[in-house]
C-alpha positions as CSV (number, residue, x, y, z in Angstrom):
1,M,-51.2,-31.1,31.7
2,D,-50.8,-29.5,35.1
3,W,-49.2,-26.1,34.4
4,K,-48.2,-25.9,38.1
5,M,-45.6,-28.6,37.3
6,L,-43.8,-26.0,35.1
7,I,-43.6,-23.3,37.8
8,A,-40.8,-24.9,39.8
9,P,-38.6,-25.7,36.7
10,A,-39.2,-22.2,35.3
11,V,-38.3,-20.5,38.6
12,G,-35.3,-22.8,39.0
13,G,-34.2,-22.0,35.4
14,L,-34.6,-18.2,36.0
15,I,-32.7,-18.4,39.3
16,G,-29.9,-20.4,37.7
17,Y,-29.7,-17.9,34.8
18,L,-29.7,-14.8,37.0
19,T,-27.2,-16.3,39.5
20,N,-24.6,-17.1,36.8
21,Y,-25.3,-13.8,35.0
22,I,-24.8,-11.8,38.2
23,A,-21.7,-13.9,39.1
24,I,-20.1,-13.1,35.8
25,K,-21.0,-9.4,36.0
26,M,-19.5,-9.3,39.5
27,L,-16.1,-10.4,38.0
28,F,-15.9,-6.9,36.6
29,H,-18.3,-4.8,38.6
30,P,-18.2,-2.6,40.5
31,H,-15.0,-1.1,38.9
32,K,-14.0,0.7,42.1
33,A,-14.3,0.0,45.8
34,H,-17.3,1.6,47.6
35,Y,-17.3,2.7,51.2
36,V,-19.7,3.4,54.0
37,G,-17.7,5.8,56.0
38,K,-14.4,4.0,56.4
39,W,-15.9,0.6,56.0
40,R,-15.4,-1.0,52.5
41,I,-18.5,-2.7,51.2
42,P,-17.7,-6.4,50.6
43,L,-17.1,-7.6,47.0
44,T,-16.2,-4.1,45.9
45,P,-14.4,-3.7,43.6
46,G,-15.1,-6.8,41.4
47,L,-12.6,-9.7,41.3
48,I,-10.8,-8.6,38.1
49,P,-10.4,-4.9,39.0
50,K,-9.2,-6.0,42.4
51,E,-6.7,-8.5,41.0
52,Q,-5.7,-6.6,37.8
53,G,-2.0,-6.4,38.8
54,N,-1.8,-10.1,39.6
55,I,-3.6,-11.0,36.4
56,A,-1.3,-8.8,34.3
57,R,1.7,-10.3,36.0
58,S,0.5,-13.9,35.4
59,I,-0.4,-13.3,31.7
60,G,2.9,-11.6,31.1
61,E,4.8,-14.5,32.7
62,V,2.9,-17.1,30.6
63,I,3.4,-15.2,27.3
64,S,7.1,-14.7,27.9
65,R,7.7,-18.2,29.1
66,E,5.4,-20.3,26.9
67,L,4.4,-18.2,23.8
68,L,7.2,-15.7,23.0
69,N,10.2,-17.4,24.4
70,E,13.6,-17.5,22.6
71,E,13.1,-21.0,21.0
72,T,9.7,-20.2,19.7
73,L,10.7,-16.8,18.2
74,R,13.8,-18.3,16.6
75,Q,11.8,-21.1,15.0
76,V,9.2,-18.7,13.7
77,L,11.6,-16.0,12.4
78,T,14.0,-18.5,10.8
79,S,11.4,-20.8,9.4
80,E,11.3,-21.4,5.6
81,E,7.9,-19.7,5.6
82,T,9.3,-16.5,7.0
83,A,12.5,-16.7,4.9
84,G,10.2,-17.1,1.9
85,K,8.3,-14.0,2.8
86,V,11.6,-12.1,3.1
87,R,12.7,-13.5,-0.3
88,S,9.3,-12.5,-1.9
89,A,9.5,-9.0,-0.4
90,L,13.0,-8.5,-1.9
91,I,11.9,-9.9,-5.3
92,G,8.9,-7.7,-5.2
93,L,11.1,-4.7,-4.4
94,V,13.2,-5.4,-7.5
95,E,10.2,-5.9,-9.8
96,E,8.5,-2.7,-8.5
97,N,11.6,-0.6,-9.4
98,R,12.4,-2.0,-12.9
99,E,11.0,1.1,-14.4
100,N,12.0,3.5,-11.6
101,E,13.9,6.5,-12.9
102,S,14.9,7.6,-9.4
103,S,18.5,7.1,-8.4
104,L,19.8,4.8,-5.6
105,R,20.6,7.9,-3.6
106,D,17.0,9.1,-3.9
107,L,15.8,5.7,-2.7
108,I,18.1,5.8,0.4
109,V,17.0,9.4,1.2
110,S,13.3,8.4,0.8
111,V,13.5,5.9,3.7
112,S,15.5,8.2,6.0
113,S,16.6,11.9,6.3
114,E,19.2,13.2,3.9
115,E,21.7,13.7,6.8
116,A,21.1,10.1,8.0
117,A,21.6,8.8,4.5
118,E,24.8,10.7,4.1
119,R,26.1,9.4,7.4
120,S,25.2,5.8,6.5
121,V,26.9,6.0,3.1
122,S,30.0,7.7,4.6
123,S,30.2,5.1,7.3
124,A,29.9,2.3,4.8
125,C,32.5,3.8,2.6
126,E,34.9,4.2,5.5
127,K,34.5,0.5,6.6
128,L,34.9,-0.7,3.0
129,S,38.0,1.4,2.5
130,A,39.5,0.1,5.7
131,V,38.8,-3.5,4.7
132,I,40.3,-3.1,1.2
133,T,43.4,-1.2,2.6
134,E,44.0,-3.9,5.2
135,R,43.8,-6.6,2.6
136,L,46.2,-4.7,0.3
137,C,48.7,-4.1,3.1
138,S,48.7,-7.8,4.0
139,V,49.8,-8.8,0.6
140,D,53.5,-9.5,0.1
141,F,54.0,-8.0,-3.3
142,G,57.6,-9.2,-3.5
143,E,56.6,-12.8,-3.1
144,A,53.7,-12.4,-5.4
145,I,55.8,-10.8,-8.2
146,S,58.6,-13.3,-7.7
147,N,56.3,-16.3,-7.9
148,G,54.5,-15.0,-10.9
149,V,57.8,-14.4,-12.9
150,K,59.2,-17.8,-11.8
151,K,56.0,-19.6,-13.1
152,K,56.4,-17.8,-16.4
153,V,60.1,-18.7,-16.7
154,I,59.5,-22.3,-15.8
155,A,56.6,-22.5,-18.2
156,E,58.9,-21.2,-21.0
157,G,61.6,-23.7,-20.2
158,H,64.3,-21.1,-19.2
159,S,64.5,-22.0,-15.5
160,S,67.8,-22.5,-13.7
161,R,68.9,-22.3,-10.1
162,F,70.9,-19.1,-10.8
163,R,68.1,-17.5,-12.8
164,L,65.5,-18.3,-10.2
165,G,67.8,-17.0,-7.4
166,V,68.2,-13.7,-9.3
167,I,64.5,-13.4,-9.7
168,D,64.0,-13.9,-6.0
169,T,66.6,-11.3,-5.1
170,F,65.6,-8.7,-7.8
171,Y,61.9,-9.0,-7.5
172,G,62.1,-9.3,-3.7
173,S,63.7,-5.9,-3.6
174,I,61.1,-4.5,-5.9
175,G,58.3,-6.1,-3.9
176,S,59.7,-4.5,-0.7
177,M,59.5,-1.1,-2.3
178,V,56.0,-1.8,-3.5
179,N,55.0,-3.0,0.0
180,K,56.2,0.3,1.5
181,T,54.6,2.4,-1.2
182,V,51.3,0.6,-0.7
183,A,51.4,1.0,3.0
184,K,52.1,4.7,2.6
185,Y,49.5,5.6,0.0
186,A,46.9,2.8,-0.1
187,D,44.7,4.5,2.5
188,S,44.1,7.7,0.5
189,I,44.1,6.0,-2.9
190,V,41.5,3.4,-1.8
191,E,39.4,6.0,0.0
192,D,39.3,8.2,-3.1
193,L,38.5,5.2,-5.3
194,V,35.7,3.9,-3.1
195,D,34.2,7.4,-2.7
196,D,34.3,7.9,-6.5
197,E,32.8,4.5,-7.3
198,T,30.2,4.8,-4.6
199,G,29.1,8.2,-5.9
200,K,28.7,6.8,-9.4
201,L,26.7,3.9,-8.0
202,L,24.4,6.1,-5.9
203,D,23.7,8.3,-8.9
204,L,22.8,5.4,-11.1
205,K,19.0,5.1,-11.9
206,L,17.3,2.1,-10.2
207,S,16.1,0.9,-13.6
208,E,19.6,1.0,-15.0
209,L,21.1,-0.6,-11.8
210,I,18.6,-3.5,-12.0
211,K,19.2,-4.0,-15.7
212,K,23.0,-3.9,-15.3
213,Y,23.1,-6.5,-12.5
214,D,19.9,-8.4,-13.4
215,E,21.7,-11.8,-13.6
216,K,23.4,-11.3,-10.3
217,I,20.3,-10.1,-8.4
218,P,18.8,-13.5,-7.6
219,G,22.1,-14.6,-6.1
220,W,22.3,-11.4,-4.0
221,I,18.7,-12.0,-2.8
222,E,19.6,-15.5,-1.6
223,Q,22.6,-14.1,0.1
224,A,20.5,-11.5,1.8
225,V,18.0,-14.1,2.9
226,G,20.8,-16.2,4.3
227,L,22.2,-13.2,6.2
228,Y,18.8,-12.5,7.6
229,V,18.4,-16.1,8.9
230,S,21.9,-16.2,10.3
231,A,21.5,-12.8,12.0
232,V,18.2,-13.7,13.6
233,D,19.5,-17.2,14.7
234,A,22.6,-15.6,16.3
235,N,20.9,-12.6,17.9
236,T,17.4,-13.8,19.1
237,G,18.6,-14.3,22.6
238,R,20.3,-11.0,22.7
239,I,17.3,-9.2,21.4
240,L,15.0,-10.9,23.9
241,A,17.4,-10.0,26.7
242,G,17.0,-6.4,25.9
243,V,13.3,-6.6,25.4
244,N,11.4,-7.6,28.6
245,I,8.3,-9.1,27.0
246,Q,6.8,-10.0,30.4
247,K,7.1,-6.4,31.6
248,I,5.7,-5.0,28.3
249,V,2.6,-7.2,28.5
250,E,2.2,-6.5,32.2
251,D,2.4,-2.7,31.8
252,K,0.0,-2.9,28.8
253,I,-2.6,-4.7,30.8
254,N,-2.1,-2.6,33.9
255,G,-2.5,0.5,31.7
256,L,-5.9,-0.5,30.5
257,E,-9.0,0.9,32.1
258,I,-11.3,-1.6,33.6
259,R,-13.9,-1.0,30.9
260,E,-11.3,-1.7,28.2
261,L,-10.1,-4.8,30.0
262,E,-13.7,-6.0,30.5
263,K,-14.4,-5.4,26.8
264,L,-11.2,-7.3,25.8
265,I,-12.0,-10.4,28.0
266,L,-15.6,-10.5,27.0
267,G,-14.5,-10.3,23.4
268,L,-12.2,-13.3,23.8
269,A,-14.5,-15.4,26.0
270,K,-18.0,-14.2,25.1
271,T,-19.2,-17.6,23.8
272,E,-17.9,-19.4,26.8
273,L,-19.3,-17.0,29.4
274,N,-22.7,-17.1,27.7
275,A,-22.6,-20.8,27.8
276,I,-22.0,-20.7,31.5
277,V,-25.1,-18.4,31.9
278,Y,-27.3,-20.7,29.8
279,L,-25.9,-23.8,31.6
280,G,-27.0,-22.2,34.9
281,A,-30.5,-21.8,33.5
282,L,-30.5,-25.4,32.3
283,L,-29.3,-26.8,35.6
284,G,-31.8,-24.6,37.5
285,F,-34.6,-25.9,35.2
286,I,-33.6,-29.5,35.8
287,M,-33.3,-29.1,39.6
288,G,-36.7,-27.4,39.6
289,W,-38.2,-30.3,37.8
290,I,-36.5,-33.0,39.8
291,T,-37.1,-31.5,43.3
292,P,-40.9,-31.9,43.3
293,L,-40.6,-35.5,42.0
294,L,-38.4,-36.3,44.9
295,G,-40.8,-34.8,47.3
296,V,-38.1,-32.4,48.7
């Protein structure tokens, strides 16, 4: 075998390997522009350092438009899989606290400051009191009392037009007084009642709370999961409008040093870039083999 026949393919393979290896390195190096006096040396900095801003902008645009758009996020966050994870997390939370002797108040304080917990509880009590008071004040007690008595009278067979008329007049007057009394005192009564019951609930041990409402907890968990899905479905667009994903990605990439960006890209595309280098060696070897045969 003529070993000289291998020299051209070997040289061609080496040239192809080095050419592609250097080309890939030049994507990242040098990291900064180099100058001779005021003259910038060509190909400095490398392509990626030079175009980092444009690359960041393009990646941010693609991610925000194609990967993390409103439709995609809504589908992922409201999927049965995600809802199942929320459900499992809530069930796990209940199971973890079946033997917990801490109070509900302690649990709330543990996930926030005491002041924040008190503000949250106070705000919730105010809203609940306002809703109950509003519902009470919207009830026409005169009509309710009159209808109730008339149903009883009719059921007992003592109904007459006169008797029913007296009931409407008499209980209508009583209902009017009740309505005024409720409107005057409902606010303070309901507020005191809600505060008192809330205090008792917050001081109840978690183990006792779970035991007391054990049968209702599965239904509450399903309601919570439903509220989560509804809230996400209704507010995904609003959330994305307030979170500029494109700018976040762009700023993150622009904030990376070139060494970090190079490490990131090489980590993602190391196999593909190595394949390009080895392909250059193979093509160089083939060309080095064919060229002498063609007499070029």
